C-alpha positions, 0 to 999 in steps of 0.5 A: 586268787586264793591260794589254798594251804589249809583245808577243813574236811568234816566227815571222816567216812570214806567219802570224807578220808578220800577228799582229805587224802586227795587234798593232802597229796596235793600238798595242803594241811588237812583238819579232818573233822568227826563227831568223835575223835574215834571217827576221825581216827577211824577216818585217817586209818583208812587213809593209812591203808590206801596208801599203803597199797600204793607203796605196796605197789611202788606208786609211792614209796614209804617216805611220801605215805608218811609225808602224805599221812602227817598233813592230816590232823584227825580231830572231833571239834572245830579248833584250828578251822579258824585258819583253813581257806575252804570247808568240805563237808562230808556227812549225812545227806540230811539238810538240816544237819548240813546246814547246822553245821554250816551255820556252826562253821560260820561262827569259827571261820575266817571271812573268806573262807569257801564253804563247800557241800559233797551232797549228791542230790539236794539243792546247793540254793537250800544249803547255802541259805544256812551260811555264807551264800555267796561264798558257798559251793557244791563239789561233788566228788565221786567214789573212791575220790583218790581215784575218780577224776571228776568233780562236779561243781555246782553254784548256788543262786547266790553263789558269786562268780569269784568262789566259782572260779576259785572252786575251779582252781581248787579242784586243779590243784588237787589233780581234778577234772571240775564240770560246771553244773547248774544247780538241779536236785540230782546235778548231772551224774546221779539223775544219769546214774539212779535212772539207769540204776532203776531200769536195772532193778525193774529188769530184774523185778521183771525176770528178764535177768539175774542180778549176774547177768545185768551187771555182766550186760553192762560191763562188757556191753557199755564198757562200764567197770562195775555193774549197777547191783555191785555199784548199789552195794558199794554205794548203799542202799540206804543212802541211795534210798535217800537219793531216790526220794530227793530225786523221786520228789523233783521229778516224779514216778521215774524216780520211783524205786520199785519194790524189789529194791524196798524190798532189800532195803527192808531187809537190811540187805543195804550193801556191802558195809552190811555184808549183803546187799543184792550180793553176800560178802 
């Protein structure tokens, strides 16, 4: 079985940066690619901020922080991807963009390199049809990936058992708890999560309770660390809308977001990154 020494992460947004951080913390060298050097450098600054907080809390010393940070190379090209053992994609949740990326990587990466997607809802079999279906796997991390232990490991129809075994081993090597999930839209967690969120939106739409009280009820009554509206804002409503559409197509109206969700989306109230969502920031 391959020992994972060098990892390619495509996408340096919050999720991509956090995945890169997990790999670098485990001692792996990471190439973190974005569409521009500016965005790649911004991703590394995100990692720097996370590590700095760990130093402040006494979880790391300054030398450990610099060592981890030094293992992450931000870039806007495919330079070095010919040597990586696995590529993890964490880009826009749009199937054509993802498939084109994997076609491009297929021409660059070594033959035994694994391809993985961090998609939250798109069929792995569909994505894998673009390149290397036997070496293609879904690795669905959860935000913030540097803290959340779970990774859903999703084989496609053509994924080889060796790829599954290597992917499970990779997750454990970076300190995660993998669960193997059959390839269905939304997998396990997002099907449960979005059904819960939809019900919370309906409760608000029906005037049953306020945003704040629904969030408090879920935190204190269900033991959730954050309520569904605050979590929606952290994820962002524009991304959730794409996932709702995919699940609605697959499973019908039980995943159709109610009008109050669409109103917030249309108003540009898409969450924390916009400074306003269900809450103002």
